[in-house]
N, C-alpha and C positions, 0 to 999 in steps of 0.2 A: 503493498500499501504505499502511495509517495500523496505527498503534500506538499504543494505548490502555495508559495506566498507571496502577494506581490503586495509590493511598496513604491509609494511616490519616492524620488530621491531629491532632496533638495541644494545638492548641489550639485551645478553643470546644469541644470536644467536651467530655463526664464519665468516660464509658468506659474503660479504660486504652488505649492503640495496642496495648501485646501481646497482652491480649484480643481484640481488636479482628480481630488479625493471624490470632488461631486460630479465627476464625468463617469464612474465607475457605474455599470449597470450589472448588478449582481453584487457576488461576495468579492470579497480580494483574499478568498480561499480557495484552493481548487485540492480536492479530495479524494482519489481515484486507486482502485485495485490495478495495476496492471499486468496482467499474463505475460512470461515471455516471451521474447520474437512478435508482442501486439506492437507492429509500427504503425498502425491508424493514429493519424493528426487528432488531439485534444485541442479543444477551445476551452485554455484558460485563463483568457483575456476579451473584456468587451466592455467600449468606449461608449458612450454617447456621448459625443460633441457636439455644443451649442451649433451655429450658423453666426452667434456673436462670440466665438470664443476669443480671444489673444493670442493671436500668432506669435510663436516662439518654439522652442525645444522644451519637449517632455522625457523627462527621463524616466522609468517606474522598473525596480530593482527588485527581482525574484531571489527569492531561497528554495530550492528545492530540497526537503528532508522523505529519508527514506524508514516506515516502523519497521523499529528490529526488536525481537524475543521481549518481552518484559513490557510490553508496549509504551517502552523510550524509541525517541524517534533521533534519527543518525542526521546531520547534515552532509548533501553528498556535493551541493554546488548550489553555487550563487553567480546568475544571471544578471544583466543590465538590455533594458531595451530602451531604444532611444528613439524617438518619434522628434518629425515638426509638425507645426502647423499652420498652415497660409491660406492665404487669403487669393483664388483665382479668380477670373470675372472678365467681360467684354474688355473696358476702359484698359483694366491692367494687360490683359494680354495683347493688346491693342500698344503698349505704351511699349514693354517689356520687347 
């Protein structure tokens, strides 16, 4: 059984952590039992970014833990996801 915890990073990103937290659609924790050899993609993150969202960089840290004997969890990996929120439109597209 694996648990993935998602947390916005406050260092390096330009969009405030409180705003990013409001974009999460659902839980910031994903838990699932994965069978050996299972290579199907899992949807661990859903963001609902509003049309009026501020432009900037968004960094989300993932902590991946595996359940071990006795109910404890062992940290097996940490990763970061980097996103850029940008506006595109008719006028900006014509100017660029």
